[in-house]
N, C-alpha and C positions, 0 to 999 in steps of 0.2 A: 495286307498282312504279309510279312516276310516268310519265305519258305522255311527257314529254320524254326519258326515258331509253330509250325503245323505239326500235328501228331501223325505218326505213321505206324502201321502194324510192323513190328520188328520180328526178325528171324527167331529170336530167343524169347518170345512171349511178351505180351503187354504192348500198350501204346506208349511211346515216349517221343518227345520232340528230339530233333537231331541234336540240339544243344545238350539235352539231358543225356543222350546216348554218348556224345563226345566226352562230357564231363565224367560219366561213369567209366568209360574206357581209360581216360587219362589217370583217374584215381586208382584204377586197378594196376597200372604200370609200376607204381611204387611198391606194390606187394608182389611183383613177379609176373604180372600179366593175367590175362583171362581170355574169355571167348568174346568176340566182338558182338555187341547186342544188335547190330544191323545185319551182318552177313553170316555170323556163326563161325568165322575163322578164328583160329588160335592166334592171339596177339601177345607178344612178349618183348620186353626191352632187352638190349644187349649190354653186357658188362664189359667195359674196356679199361684195361690197366696199361700204364706206361711200362714198357719192358726195356731191358738193356739194349736190345736191337733198335728199338725206336729212339733211344737216347743216342746211340751211335749215329743214326741218321741225322738227328737234330744237331749233334756236334759237327758233323761234316757240313751241314747246311750253314751253320753259323760261320764256320771257317771260310767257306766259299762265298758267302754273302758280302764279305768285306766290312762287316759291322764291328769287328774287333781289330784294334791296332795296338799291339803290345799289351800294356796294362789298361788301356782305355777302351771303352765301348762307345760306339756311335750308332745306336739303333735306327736313327733317322736316315743313315746312309746304307742300310742293309738293302742289297739289290736282290731281285728275283733271280733264282738259279734254276737252270734246266736240269731236272733230276736225271735225265738221260745221260748226263756227263758224270754221274756218280760212279765210283769204282764198282765193279761187278758184285762184290759181296754186299755192299750197301743197297744197290739197286735191286738185288734179288729178294730182299726181305719185304719190300712193297708195303710198308706200314706207315710211311710218312704222313699219309692223309689222316690217320687216326690222331695225330698230334694236334689237329685243329680242334678236337673235342676238349682240349685242355687250354686252348688259346695260345699255343706255342708256335704255330706256323699259320701262314695265310696263303691262299691260292691266288695267283694272278688272274684278274678278270679282264675281259674285253668288252667294250661297249660297241654294239653294232649300230649301223646307220639308222635303224628303226628304234633305237633306244633300249634294246634288250641287252642284259648282261649275260655273258657266257664265260665258262672257265677256259683258260689257256692250258692245254694239256701239258702236264709235267713241270710247270713253273711254280716254284714255292719260294717263300722267304720267311726267315724267323721273325717273330714279333719281339717286342722289347722283353716281355716275360720269357719268351723262348730263349733269348740270348742270356738273360740273367739266370734262368733255371739251368741251362747247360753249363754255366760257369760256377755253379754252386752258390750263387748270390741270394737266391730265394728258395723257399720251400712252397710246394703246391700240393693240393690233393691229387693223387695220381690214379684215382679210380673214378670212372664216370658211368652213369647209367644213360644209355642212348636209345632213342626210338625214332625211326625214320630219319636218321642223320642229324637229329637234334638232341642236345644234352638235356636230360630231364633233371638230373642232379649229380653232384659229385659227392663221394663218400670216402670214409676212412680218414686216417691221420694225414697231416701234411708231411711230405717227404722232400728231401733234397735229391739232386741228381746222384750224389754219392750213395744215398740210401738205395736208390733204384739199382745202381750197379752192384751193390753188395748183396742183393737178393739172390743172385746166382741162379740156381736151378728152380727156386721157388718164386718164379717171376710173377705169377698171377695169384693174388690172394682171393679167397672167397669173401664177398661182401656180406655184412651182417643182414 
């Protein structure tokens, strides 16, 4: 019998299998979180919205990646860019990593001799959607619900980069 099929007495009462406890926890995240049935810790997802600062970082990354040449875009030619070379005002906001929750950037990965992948510190490149979004060619849902670095869902209406920039002081909306 696999371990996940066994029942365990849980912190918050009752016997549940690990699978049941995980399912209950994941279901609670869509309604704002709850108490972990295994350990009793408060568990909640995070709401992440694309802001004008994040969009400025994305536009800088697109420009530096070499993916745009005049009126043409070449997503397959986008190179990884060292974020340490960004201007101080862009580097200071430190929100570029959140753009991965929307599929707009990707982190450079290194494969070690033992076959394990690890991130290369500070190296990012825009994805095809990141390039298109920064150039107002597509609209995307600009709010995500995130738990442990994974997107649970995206919410709200689709917006263009222009819509994000026009929000001004009201950068983060409350999700329904």
